[in-house]
C-alpha positions in Angstrom: 85.6 -43.6 -100.5 88.3 -43.3 -97.1 91.7 -44.4 -98.7 91.7 -46.3 -94.9 89.8 -48.6 -96.0 90.8 -48.4 -99.8 91.8 -52.6 -100.8 94.8 -51.7 -102.3 98.0 -49.9 -100.7 100.6 -48.0 -102.5 104.0 -49.5 -103.7 107.6 -47.7 -103.2 109.1 -50.3 -106.2 107.6 -52.3 -109.5 108.1 -56.1 -109.8 111.4 -56.3 -111.5 110.1 -57.9 -114.4 107.9 -54.7 -115.4 109.9 -52.6 -117.8 106.6 -50.5 -118.6 106.3 -47.5 -117.8 102.5 -47.9 -117.5 102.9 -51.3 -116.0 105.2 -50.1 -113.3 103.1 -47.5 -112.4 99.6 -48.9 -112.2 101.2 -51.4 -110.3 102.5 -49.3 -107.7 99.5 -46.7 -107.2 97.2 -49.9 -107.0 95.6 -49.8 -110.2 96.4 -53.4 -111.7 97.8 -56.8 -110.1 99.8 -58.6 -112.5 98.6 -62.2 -112.9 101.3 -63.2 -116.0 102.9 -61.8 -118.9 100.1 -59.6 -120.8 97.5 -60.9 -118.3 97.1 -58.3 -115.3 93.9 -57.9 -112.9 91.8 -54.3 -112.6 92.0 -53.8 -109.0 89.0 -51.2 -107.5 90.9 -48.1 -108.4 91.9 -49.5 -112.5 88.1 -50.5 -112.8 86.9 -47.1 -112.1 89.2 -45.5 -114.8 87.7 -48.4 -117.9 84.6 -47.6 -116.8 85.8 -44.2 -117.2 86.8 -44.8 -120.5 84.5 -47.3 -121.8 81.6 -44.0 -120.6 83.4 -42.0 -123.0 83.5 -44.8 -126.1 80.0 -45.9 -125.4 78.9 -42.3 -126.0 80.2 -41.3 -129.1 79.6 -44.7 -130.3 75.8 -44.2 -129.9 75.9 -40.7 -131.0 77.1 -41.6 -134.5 73.8 -44.5 -134.8 75.8 -47.8 -132.9 73.8 -49.9 -131.1 75.1 -52.0 -128.2 75.0 -55.7 -127.7 77.3 -58.4 -125.7 78.4 -61.3 -128.1 79.6 -64.4 -126.5 82.8 -64.6 -126.2 83.3 -68.7 -126.5 82.6 -69.2 -130.2 82.5 -72.7 -132.0 85.4 -73.4 -134.2 83.0 -74.0 -137.2 82.3 -70.5 -137.8 86.2 -70.1 -138.1 87.2 -72.3 -140.1 84.2 -71.2 -142.4 86.2 -68.1 -142.7 89.4 -69.6 -143.0 90.3 -68.1 -140.0 90.9 -71.3 -137.9 93.8 -71.8 -139.7 94.7 -68.4 -141.0 94.7 -66.3 -137.9 97.9 -68.0 -135.3 97.0 -65.6 -132.2 93.5 -67.5 -132.0 93.3 -69.7 -128.9 92.0 -73.1 -129.5 90.1 -75.1 -126.8 89.0 -78.8 -127.2 86.3 -79.9 -124.8 85.4 -83.2 -123.2 83.2 -84.3 -126.1 86.0 -83.5 -128.0 84.7 -80.3 -129.9 87.1 -77.0 -130.3 86.5 -73.6 -129.7 87.9 -70.2 -129.8 87.9 -67.6 -127.6 87.4 -65.1 -129.2 90.2 -62.3 -130.7 87.5 -60.7 -132.8 83.5 -61.2 -133.5 83.5 -60.9 -137.2 82.1 -64.9 -137.4 79.6 -64.2 -134.6 78.4 -61.2 -135.6 77.8 -62.0 -139.2 75.8 -64.7 -139.0 73.8 -62.9 -135.7 72.9 -60.4 -138.3 72.3 -62.5 -141.2 69.0 -63.5 -138.9 67.6 -59.7 -139.3 69.1 -58.1 -142.2 66.6 -59.1 -145.5 66.2 -55.4 -147.4 68.0 -52.2 -148.2 65.4 -51.2 -145.4 67.7 -52.8 -142.5 70.9 -51.2 -143.6 73.1 -49.2 -142.6 73.5 -50.9 -139.2 76.2 -50.8 -136.7 76.6 -52.9 -134.1 79.3 -53.0 -131.2 80.1 -54.3 -127.7 82.6 -53.4 -125.2 84.3 -56.7 -123.7 87.3 -59.2 -123.2 89.2 -60.4 -125.8 91.8 -62.7 -126.2 95.1 -63.1 -128.2 97.7 -65.9 -128.0 100.3 -63.3 -128.4 104.5 -65.2 -128.1 105.6 -62.4 -126.9 103.0 -60.2 -124.4 104.9 -56.9 -123.4 104.5 -53.0 -122.9 102.5 -53.8 -119.6 98.9 -53.3 -120.5 99.5 -52.1 -124.3 100.2 -55.9 -125.5 98.9 -58.3 -124.1 97.3 -61.5 -124.2 93.6 -60.7 -122.5 92.6 -57.2 -122.8 89.1 -54.8 -123.0 88.1 -53.4 -126.2 85.1 -51.9 -128.1 84.7 -53.7 -131.4 82.1 -52.5 -133.9 80.5 -53.7 -137.2 78.4 -52.2 -139.9 76.8 -53.3 -142.7 76.2 -51.3 -145.9 74.2 -51.3 -149.0 77.7 -49.3 -151.1 80.7 -48.9 -150.5 80.1 -44.7 -150.6 77.5 -45.0 -147.6 80.4 -47.3 -145.6 82.6 -44.4 -147.0 79.9 -42.0 -145.3 79.7 -43.7 -142.2 83.7 -44.1 -141.6 84.0 -40.8 -142.0 82.0 -40.0 -139.3 83.4 -42.7 -137.3 87.0 -41.2 -137.7 85.4 -38.2 -136.0 83.7 -39.6 -133.2 87.1 -41.9 -132.5 89.1 -38.5 -132.7 86.9 -37.4 -130.1 87.2 -39.9 -128.3 91.4 -39.5 -127.7 91.0 -36.1 -127.6 88.5 -36.3 -124.6 90.9 -38.9 -123.2 93.8 -36.5 -123.1 95.3 -37.5 -126.4 96.0 -36.6 -129.4 96.0 -39.0 -132.3 96.7 -39.3 -135.7 94.9 -41.5 -138.4 97.2 -43.7 -140.1 97.3 -45.3 -143.4 98.1 -49.1 -142.8 98.2 -52.6 -144.3 94.7 -54.3 -143.5 97.0 -57.6 -142.1 95.1 -60.6 -141.7 91.8 -59.1 -141.7 91.5 -57.9 -145.8 93.6 -56.8 -148.2 92.5 -53.3 -148.3 94.2 -50.4 -146.7 93.5 -49.7 -143.2 93.5 -47.3 -140.9 94.6 -47.2 -137.2 94.6 -44.8 -134.7 97.6 -43.8 -133.5 98.8 -41.3 -130.5 103.1 -40.8 -130.2 105.0 -41.7 -127.6 108.7 -43.2 -127.0 106.6 -46.4 -125.8 105.3 -47.3 -129.0 105.6 -50.5 -130.9 105.1 -48.5 -134.1 107.2 -46.3 -136.5 104.9 -43.2 -138.0 105.6 -41.1 -140.6 103.5 -38.0 -140.0 103.0 -34.2 -142.5 103.8 -31.7 -140.4 101.3 -29.3 -142.4 98.4 -31.2 -143.0 97.0 -34.6 -141.2 98.2 -37.4 -143.6 99.9 -39.8 -141.3 101.2 -43.3 -142.1 102.8 -46.0 -141.4 106.3 -46.9 -141.8 105.7 -50.2 -143.5 103.2 -49.4 -146.1 104.5 -46.1 -147.3 106.1 -44.9 -150.0 107.6 -41.9 -148.7 110.6 -41.5 -146.3 111.6 -38.9 -143.6 112.9 -35.4 -144.7 109.7 -36.0 -147.9 107.3 -33.4 -149.4 104.3 -34.6 -148.3 102.3 -36.1 -151.2 98.8 -35.2 -150.1 99.6 -31.2 -149.2 102.6 -30.9 -151.4 103.8 -28.4 -148.4 104.6 -30.0 -145.0 107.6 -32.3 -144.9 107.3 -35.9 -143.6 108.6 -36.9 -139.8 109.3 -39.6 -138.4 107.9 -40.8 -134.8 107.4 -43.7 -132.4 103.6 -44.4 -131.8 101.5 -46.8 -130.2 98.3 -47.8 -132.0 94.8 -46.7 -129.8 92.3 -48.0 -132.4 91.6 -49.4 -135.8 89.1 -49.5 -139.2 89.5 -52.6 -141.6 86.8 -52.1 -144.7 85.9 -55.8 -144.7 83.8 -55.8 -147.8 81.6 -58.1 -148.8 84.0 -61.2 -147.1 82.2 -62.0 -144.1 78.9 -62.0 -145.9 79.8 -64.1 -148.7 81.5 -66.6 -146.4 78.0 -66.9 -144.2 75.4 -66.3 -147.2 74.2 -63.3 -145.5 72.1 -61.5 -148.4 69.7 -58.7 -148.8 67.5 -57.5 -151.5 68.2 -54.3 -152.5 65.3 -51.8 -154.2 65.2 -53.9 -157.6 63.9 -56.7 -155.4 68.2 -58.5 -156.4 69.7 -60.2 -154.1 73.3 -58.3 -152.8 76.0 -59.0 -150.4 76.5 -55.8 -147.9 79.5 -54.4 -147.7 81.3 -54.8 -143.9 83.3 -52.4 -142.0 85.3 -53.1 -138.6 86.2 -50.5 -136.4 88.1 -51.2 -132.9 89.5 -49.3 -129.9 91.5 -51.1 -127.4 89.8 -49.9 -123.9 92.7 -51.5 -121.5 95.4 -50.6 -124.2 93.7 -47.1 -124.1 94.8 -46.7 -120.3 98.5 -47.6 -120.9 98.9 -45.2 -123.4 97.4 -42.6 -121.3 99.9 -43.5 -118.5 102.7 -43.0 -121.1 102.4 -40.3 -123.0 101.1 -38.2 -119.6 103.2 -39.4 -116.6 105.8 -37.8 -114.8 108.7 -38.5 -112.8 106.6 -38.1 -109.5 103.7 -41.2 -111.1 100.7 -40.9 -113.4 98.5 -37.8 -114.5 95.4 -39.0 -115.1 93.4 -36.8 -117.3 90.0 -35.4 -115.7 87.5 -37.5 -117.7 88.9 -40.5 -117.0 90.3 -40.2 -113.1 88.9 -43.0 -110.8 87.7 -39.9 -108.8 87.0 -36.0 -109.4 89.2 -34.9 -106.2 91.6 -36.7 -103.9 90.7 -35.0 -100.4 94.2 -35.1 -97.7 93.7 -34.4 -94.4 96.9 -33.6 -92.5 95.7 -33.7 -89.1 98.3 -35.1 -87.0 95.7 -35.7 -84.1 94.3 -32.4 -84.4 90.7 -33.0 -83.5 89.4 -29.8 -85.4 91.3 -31.0 -88.8 89.9 -34.4 -88.4 86.4 -33.0 -87.9 87.2 -30.5 -90.4 88.0 -33.5 -92.9 85.1 -35.2 -92.6 82.7 -33.0 -93.1 84.2 -31.6 -95.9 84.2 -35.4 -97.3 80.6 -35.4 -96.3 79.3 -32.4 -97.9 81.7 -33.2 -101.3 79.8 -36.6 -101.8 76.2 -34.3 -101.1 77.2 -31.9 -104.2 77.9 -35.2 -106.1 81.5 -34.7 -106.4 83.3 -38.7 -105.9 86.0 -38.3 -103.8 89.0 -40.1 -102.3 89.8 -39.0 -98.7 93.1 -39.5 -97.3 92.1 -40.1 -93.9 95.0 -42.9 -92.8 96.8 -41.9 -90.2 100.4 -41.2 -91.8 102.7 -37.9 -92.3 102.5 -35.6 -94.7 105.5 -36.8 -97.4 103.9 -39.9 -97.5 100.0 -39.0 -98.3 101.9 -36.4 -101.0 103.5 -39.1 -102.7 100.7 -41.4 -102.8 98.5 -38.6 -104.4 101.1 -38.0 -106.6 101.9 -41.4 -107.7 97.8 -42.1 -107.9 97.5 -39.4 -110.1 94.0 -38.0 -109.3 94.1 -34.3 -111.1 92.8 -32.3 -108.2 93.9 -32.5 -104.2 92.0 -30.8 -101.9 94.3 -30.3 -98.3 93.1 -29.3 -95.2 95.7 -28.2 -92.2 95.7 -26.8 -88.8 97.4 -24.0 -92.2 94.3 -23.7 -93.7 91.7 -23.4 -91.5 93.4 -20.4 -89.7 93.6 -19.1 -93.2 89.8 -19.9 -93.5 90.3 -21.9 -97.1 91.5 -24.8 -98.2 94.1 -26.0 -100.3 93.7 -26.7 -104.1 96.3 -27.7 -106.1 96.4 -28.8 -109.7 98.3 -32.9 -110.4 99.1 -31.7 -114.0 99.8 -27.8 -113.5 101.4 -27.6 -110.1 99.8 -25.0 -109.5 98.4 -24.2 -105.8 95.1 -22.0 -104.4 94.4 -21.2 -101.3 90.1 -21.2 -102.0 87.4 -20.1 -99.4 85.5 -22.4 -97.9 82.0 -20.7 -98.8 83.2 -21.0 -102.7 85.1 -24.5 -102.8 81.9 -26.0 -104.4 81.6 -23.6 -107.1 85.2 -23.5 -107.8 85.4 -27.1 -107.7 82.4 -27.2 -110.6 85.0 -24.7 -112.6 87.8 -26.8 -112.6 
């Protein structure tokens, strides 16, 4: 895409009402537009990042046997009344239609997926099954904050699994836990599986996936020798204690942001909707259910918070809106313009997605915008590089710059 026709433009300053780093940078770089507190529109660059995160999540959920569907967002109140959540969950938006019927805009989908599953689960042979969707969710947050990390409207992957035993659920949870950690690693983050309260969903212990960041809303304790980690609110340990899990490490305290969670729902929703199956002896049983969530848009915000520097956003290659940012320093030089146009076309023909800064503005402005936008690889063509017979290639994260011969540029880009 040529930057001269890109819908958005960068800004030198962020809106005064934004205090979160992710919101400030994403708005300045043209990724999102704030509609109101906790509600953002995702502009062309932002949508490309979301799609890349979704692709990673989709690949990992498919790999553990998840089947993707798309459930309704508008839910009948009766389903929520049936589970007790209509009155018990205070963050649910409630809507009354002109016919006086009441609905909610879903913040989760247990009340929808369970009746759907009831239509198709009849025998133990139908289990286990895992169904997931990626879409918009809504919460009536009293105080939306932290930019896109905590909003009233957000993008989320929610998966629901059904099992014939607790042992099978635990087996599947272990698989999903590993898949979640791969998701975060592929997104450039290191996450910790953290013990936490089940909250309004269940009284059982749940797990949250946390990324260490000063912008986090949670305080966690983690062992410096093993993988044990717990939310401070549910932990019996304190900072400085010896880890009770490995008995070797020391518990450290840190701020962290939640980027995913898992709830063991037990048989609650199956019982609420009379979902049963026949076991191997022909007896009617309730399946064990699990709920697995990843905040897609929240994850995007955490990536910005965790990896950005003083110059702007630093996207990992896996989620960047483009593979490379081609910058032409032509200053009216027709040869530079022609060379940059030719390279842009050839890059596209070789399968590279490129943002091409073909604007007639100063070099300093182009470099500042490139650093703010945060595409991991920058290619520069100028009179100097043409004279040297190469293309200047630089890394947004490392800052290192290399002059790559034009004849090997495509092989070089494929390697990095």
